[in-house]
C-alpha positions in Angstrom: -22.5 15.1 -37.8 -22.0 14.1 -33.9 -24.5 10.9 -33.4 -26.7 10.8 -30.4 -25.7 7.7 -28.2 -27.5 5.6 -25.8 -25.8 3.3 -23.7 -27.5 0.4 -21.8 -25.3 -0.2 -18.6 -25.8 -3.1 -16.4 -25.7 -2.1 -12.8 -26.3 1.8 -12.0 -22.8 1.5 -9.9 -19.5 2.4 -10.3 -17.9 -0.5 -7.9 -17.5 -3.2 -11.2 -15.2 -3.0 -14.1 -17.9 -2.9 -17.1 -19.7 0.6 -15.5 -16.2 2.2 -14.4 -14.5 1.3 -18.0 -17.3 2.4 -20.2 -18.0 5.8 -18.1 -14.5 6.4 -19.4 -15.8 5.7 -22.9 -18.6 7.9 -22.4 -17.0 10.7 -20.9 -14.5 10.9 -24.1 -17.6 10.8 -26.5 -18.8 13.7 -24.7 -15.5 15.3 -25.0 -15.6 14.7 -28.4 -19.0 16.4 -29.0 -21.1 13.3 -29.1 -24.3 13.5 -27.3 -24.3 10.6 -25.0 -27.2 9.1 -22.9 -27.3 6.7 -20.4 -30.0 4.0 -19.0 -29.5 1.9 -16.7 -31.7 0.2 -13.4 -32.6 2.4 -10.3 -29.7 1.7 -7.8 -29.8 4.7 -5.7 -26.2 4.8 -5.5 -25.4 8.3 -5.6 -22.1 8.2 -6.4 -23.2 7.1 -9.6 -25.7 9.8 -10.2 -23.1 12.4 -9.3 -20.5 11.2 -11.5 -22.8 11.1 -14.4 -24.2 14.4 -13.6 -20.5 15.9 -13.5 -19.8 14.4 -16.6 -22.7 16.1 -18.6 -24.3 12.5 -19.6 -28.4 12.7 -19.0 -28.8 9.6 -17.0 -31.9 7.4 -16.9 -32.5 5.0 -13.8 -35.5 2.3 -14.6 -37.5 0.6 -11.6 -36.9 -3.1 -11.8 -37.2 -6.7 -10.3 -34.7 -7.4 -12.2 -32.9 -5.7 -15.0 -30.7 -8.7 -16.6 -32.2 -11.7 -18.4 -34.3 -13.5 -16.4 -31.7 -16.6 -15.8 -28.5 -14.1 -15.2 -26.8 -14.2 -12.1 -28.9 -12.6 -9.3 -32.5 -12.9 -7.7 -35.9 -11.8 -9.2 -36.9 -9.3 -6.6 -40.4 -10.1 -7.5 -43.1 -12.3 -9.0 -42.8 -13.8 -12.4 -45.5 -11.6 -13.4 -43.7 -8.3 -12.3 -40.5 -9.7 -14.0 -42.5 -9.5 -17.5 -44.1 -6.1 -16.6 -41.0 -4.1 -16.1 -39.8 -6.2 -19.2 -42.0 -4.8 -20.9 -41.9 -1.2 -19.5 -38.4 -1.1 -19.8 -38.6 -1.4 -23.6 -41.3 1.2 -23.7 -39.4 3.8 -22.0 -36.1 3.1 -23.8 -38.0 3.8 -26.9 -39.3 6.7 -25.7 -35.9 7.7 -24.7 -34.9 6.8 -28.1 -37.3 9.1 -30.1 -37.2 12.3 -27.4 -33.4 12.2 -27.7 -33.4 11.2 -31.5 -31.0 8.4 -30.8 -28.7 7.3 -33.4 -27.1 4.4 -32.1 -27.5 2.1 -29.0 -24.6 1.0 -27.1 -25.5 -2.4 -24.5 -22.8 -2.4 -22.1 -22.8 -6.2 -20.9 -23.9 -9.1 -22.4 -26.5 -9.3 -19.4 -29.3 -7.0 -20.9 -31.4 -7.7 -23.7 -33.6 -4.5 -24.1 -31.3 -1.9 -26.0 -30.9 -4.9 -28.9 -34.9 -5.1 -28.6 -35.4 -1.3 -28.9 -32.9 -0.9 -31.5 -34.5 -3.5 -33.8 -38.1 -1.6 -33.2 -36.6 1.8 -34.1 -34.3 0.3 -36.9 -31.0 2.1 -35.6 -27.7 0.4 -35.2 -26.9 -1.7 -32.0 -23.4 -2.6 -30.5 -22.9 -5.3 -27.7 -20.2 -5.1 -25.7 -19.3 -8.3 -23.8 -17.0 -8.0 -20.6 -18.2 -11.4 -19.3 -16.5 -15.0 -19.9 -19.4 -17.6 -20.9 -18.2 -19.5 -18.0 -19.5 -20.5 -14.3 -21.8 -18.1 -13.4 -22.1 -16.6 -17.0 -22.0 -19.6 -18.9 -25.8 -19.2 -19.2 -25.5 -16.9 -21.9 -23.9 -19.2 -24.2 -27.6 -19.8 -25.1 -28.1 -16.3 -26.0 -25.3 -15.9 -28.3 -27.7 -16.5 -31.3 -29.7 -13.4 -30.3 -26.7 -11.6 -29.6 -25.4 -12.3 -32.8 -28.7 -11.4 -34.8 -29.8 -8.5 -33.2 -26.2 -6.7 -32.8 -24.8 -4.4 -36.0 -21.5 -4.8 -34.4 -19.9 -7.1 -31.3 -17.1 -6.2 -29.3 -15.2 -8.4 -26.7 -12.4 -7.2 -24.2 -9.0 -8.2 -26.2 -7.6 -11.3 -25.4 -8.5 -14.5 -24.1 -12.8 -13.4 -24.3 -12.5 -12.2 -28.0 -10.8 -15.5 -28.9 -13.4 -17.5 -26.8 -16.2 -16.0 -28.6 -15.0 -15.8 -32.0 -14.7 -19.4 -31.4 -18.2 -19.7 -30.7 -19.6 -17.1 -33.5 -18.2 -17.8 -36.8 -19.8 -15.8 -39.3 -18.8 -12.3 -38.3 -15.8 -10.6 -37.4 -15.6 -10.3 -33.3 -13.9 -6.7 -32.7 -12.0 -6.0 -29.8 -11.7 -3.0 -26.8 -10.1 -3.5 -23.2 -11.4 -1.6 -20.1 -9.5 1.6 -19.2 -9.5 3.4 -15.7 -7.9 6.7 -15.1 -5.1 6.5 -12.8 -4.5 9.4 -10.2 -1.3 11.4 -10.6 -1.2 11.4 -7.3 1.5 9.3 -5.4 1.5 6.9 -3.2 1.5 7.5 0.5 4.7 7.0 2.0 4.6 3.5 3.8 6.6 2.5 7.3 6.5 -1.2 6.6 5.7 -3.5 3.8 2.4 -4.9 3.9 0.2 -7.5 1.7 -2.9 -6.1 0.0 -5.4 -7.0 -2.1 -8.6 -4.8 -3.9 -11.9 -6.4 -4.8 -15.1 -7.4 -3.6 -15.2 -10.6 -1.5 -16.6 -13.2 -3.4 -16.0 -16.8 -4.7 -14.7 -15.3 -8.0 -12.4 -13.0 -6.4 -11.0 -16.1 -4.3 -9.6 -14.5 -1.1 -9.7 -17.7 0.6 -6.6 -18.9 -1.1 -4.7 -15.9 -0.7 -5.2 -16.4 3.2 -4.1 -20.4 3.1 -0.8 -18.9 0.9 -0.5 -16.2 3.6 -1.1 -19.0 6.3 1.8 -20.8 4.7 3.9 -18.1 4.6 4.1 -18.4 8.4 5.4 -14.5 8.6 2.5 -13.5 11.2 4.0 -10.0 11.7 3.4 -8.9 8.2 0.0 -7.3 7.6 -2.3 -8.7 5.0 -5.3 -5.8 4.1 -8.4 -7.0 2.2 -10.0 -3.8 0.5 -13.5 -4.0 -0.8 -17.1 -4.6 -0.5 -18.1 -8.0 0.0 -20.7 -10.8 -0.3 -22.2 -11.6 3.0 -21.7 -15.5 3.1 -18.3 -15.4 1.7 -17.0 -12.8 4.0 -18.3 -15.0 6.6 -16.0 -17.9 5.5 -13.5 -15.4 5.7 -13.7 -14.1 8.9 -14.0 -17.9 10.0 -10.7 -18.7 8.5 -9.2 -15.7 10.1 -10.7 -16.9 13.7 -9.6 -20.2 13.0 -5.9 -19.5 12.3 -6.1 -16.6 14.9 -4.2 -14.3 12.7 -3.6 -10.8 14.3 -2.5 -8.8 11.4 -5.4 -9.5 9.0 -7.8 -6.5 8.4 -11.0 -6.3 6.5 -11.2 -2.7 5.6 -14.4 -2.8 3.6 -15.9 -0.8 0.6 -13.9 2.3 -0.3 -14.3 5.2 -3.1 -10.9 5.5 -3.8 -8.9 2.1 -2.4 -5.3 3.3 -3.8 -5.4 6.2 -1.4 -5.1 3.2 1.5 -2.3 1.6 -0.3 1.5 3.1 0.3 5.1 2.5 -1.9 5.7 -0.3 0.9 3.0 -2.3 -0.2 2.7 -5.9 -2.4 -0.6 -6.3 -4.4 -1.8 -9.8 -4.8 -4.7 -11.1 -6.8 -6.4 -14.7 -6.1 -9.0 -14.0 -8.5 -10.5 -17.6 -10.4 -11.7 -15.5 -13.1 -11.5 -12.1 -14.8 -12.2 -10.7 -18.2 -9.4 -8.1 -18.3 -8.0 -7.5 -14.4 -8.6 -3.7 -14.1 -7.1 -3.9 -10.4 -3.9 -5.4 -11.8 -3.3 -2.9 -14.0 -3.8 -0.4 -11.7 -1.7 -1.3 -9.4 0.8 -2.0 -12.3 0.4 1.5 -13.1 0.5 3.0 -9.6 4.1 1.2 -9.8 3.0 -1.4 -7.1 4.6 -4.9 -7.3 2.2 -7.5 -7.9 1.5 -11.3 -7.8 -1.7 -12.1 -9.7 -3.5 -15.4 -10.2 -3.1 -16.8 -14.2 -6.7 -16.5 -14.9 -7.5 -15.3 -18.8 -8.2 -11.8 -17.9 -4.9 -11.0 -16.2 -3.1 -13.1 -18.9 -5.1 -10.7 -21.3 -3.5 -7.5 -19.6 -0.3 -9.1 -19.4 -0.5 -9.6 -23.2 -0.4 -5.4 -23.3 2.0 -4.4 -20.0 4.1 -7.8 -20.0 5.1 -7.2 -16.4 4.2 -8.9 -12.6 4.3 -12.0 -11.3 2.2 -15.0 -11.5 1.3 -18.2 -10.3 -1.4 -21.1 -10.7 -4.7 -20.6 -9.4 -5.2 -23.2 -6.8 -1.1 -23.7 -6.2 -1.1 -21.8 -2.6 2.4 -23.4 -2.3 3.8 -21.0 -5.0 1.7 -18.0 -4.4 3.6 -18.4 -0.7 7.0 -19.1 -2.2 6.5 -16.0 -4.7 5.2 -13.7 -1.6 8.2 -14.9 0.5 10.3 -13.8 -2.4 8.8 -10.4 -2.8 9.1 -9.9 0.8 12.7 -10.6 0.8 13.7 -8.8 -2.4 11.0 -6.2 -2.3 13.7 -3.0 -2.7 14.8 -4.4 -6.1 11.2 -5.4 -7.2 10.0 -1.9 -6.4 12.9 -0.4 -8.6 11.9 -2.6 -11.6 8.1 -1.6 -10.9 8.9 1.8 -11.2 11.3 2.1 -13.9 8.6 0.6 -16.5 6.2 2.7 -15.1 6.4 5.7 -17.6 6.4 2.8 -20.6 3.5 1.2 -19.3 0.9 4.4 -18.6 1.9 5.1 -22.3 0.9 2.0 -23.6 -2.6 2.3 -21.5 -4.9 5.2 -22.9 -8.5 5.4 -23.3 -7.9 6.5 -27.1 -6.0 3.2 -27.9 -8.4 1.1 -25.5 -11.7 2.3 -27.4 -10.2 2.5 -30.8 -12.1 -0.1 -32.7 -15.6 1.4 -31.0 -14.7 4.8 -31.8 -14.0 4.2 -35.6 -17.3 2.2 -35.8 -19.4 4.5 -34.2 -18.0 7.3 -36.9 -19.3 5.2 -39.6 -22.5 5.7 -41.2 -25.3 2.4 -41.3 -28.1 1.5 -43.1 -31.0 2.2 -40.6 -34.2 1.0 -43.1 -32.2 -2.5 -44.0 -31.2 -3.2 -40.3 -34.4 -2.6 -39.3 -36.0 -4.8 -41.9 -33.7 -7.7 -41.5 -34.1 -7.4 -37.2 -37.6 -7.2 -37.4 -37.9 -10.3 -39.6 -35.7 -12.2 -36.8 -38.2 -10.7 -34.0 -41.3 -12.2 -35.8 -39.4 -15.9 -35.9 -37.8 -16.1 -32.2 -39.6 -19.3 -31.6 -38.0 -20.9 -34.7 -34.8 -20.0 -34.2 -34.6 -20.4 -30.4 -37.6 -22.1 -28.6 -36.5 -21.9 -24.9 -38.9 -20.9 -22.8 -37.4 -17.4 -22.0 -36.9 -16.6 -25.5 -40.5 -17.2 -26.3 -41.5 -15.0 -23.5 -39.2 -12.2 -25.1 -41.2 -12.6 -28.2 -44.3 -12.4 -26.5 -42.9 -8.8 -25.1 -41.5 -8.0 -28.0 -44.9 -8.3 -30.0 -46.5 -6.1 -27.3 -44.4 -3.6 -27.8 -44.4 -3.9 -31.8 -48.3 -3.7 -31.8 -48.2 -1.1 -29.0 -45.9 1.0 -31.4 -48.0 0.4 -34.6 -45.4 -1.4 -36.4 -47.3 -4.9 -35.9 -50.7 -4.6 -36.8 
């Protein structure tokens, strides 16, 4: 019998790898006959809402002053009292959805939300946690949450490669399973270009590190070559980029802004560059390879993880702008040869990258049967002892939220 599956999603937008990749998993599940429900924060994002409607996936969007853990990245858009009020409302709303839709399995699509794990424990149903984020920099906060993740997951999955290895080092008492993000590549060929350009796709942020690319472009000293930056932006980081461009008096650098289909702007004469400091997998790098675009990327863990599958593209050491400038110069000089090489492996790369292969382990576990009653007893006992196992302030507050819901649902009197 096909299961009813509830996904807890992180942003309510399709401008990030976690949402894009798991939306493809959700569509695969629907195609195979599973009943899929999605819950996320109320973003007001029309393309997101439309995409789920078109896919036949019921989508609930809940109001929140913060959808993620309190100490996760991003501000709290309200008072502390409002924050905990909404946390309680989220748990109660998700619980109603579980009961109304007769949910058999909850999947949390990011380490940044806890609500699905709590409801799964209350309802005594399996819970899978999919982790896309490295526990470093702005996501280092969640290292302290891994005891909670471990205890309130039936299975834990992490992006294949460096992230999976890292989490397995931290969590010793269970197998960390793997997946890799999938994004559908259009069969539409790239438009025909008139000249070779340097292009980068991704939100303008400190993490994406486009200033490093601009510094290398300056050292390249080829002002006639166009540099195109495609993507939305963090306001403060964009200001840094604009200031750098103005100081260097670059005439051929263009900030295009957000695009629904950034690859429609890229031509068959372009060179792709990603100078990102940190990726979990590097979906845009993968997209470039699968479009046959010669690529130069930083040696961050995500790009290296993707390279374990594709084994193609050129790498430079993060922070080494001289090396990046030299690689750019080489690619411009030998573009025709590198383009032929990229096209020659395209069929093989596309065969290696499929939605079925990407989520094979998740699919295998979805098809298994789990003992709901024993799962409920084990996790509810942990719920009632959270202070003993993790006495930090946030978890203590979450305990009170959980207890409120347990009392409300008459599980605890």
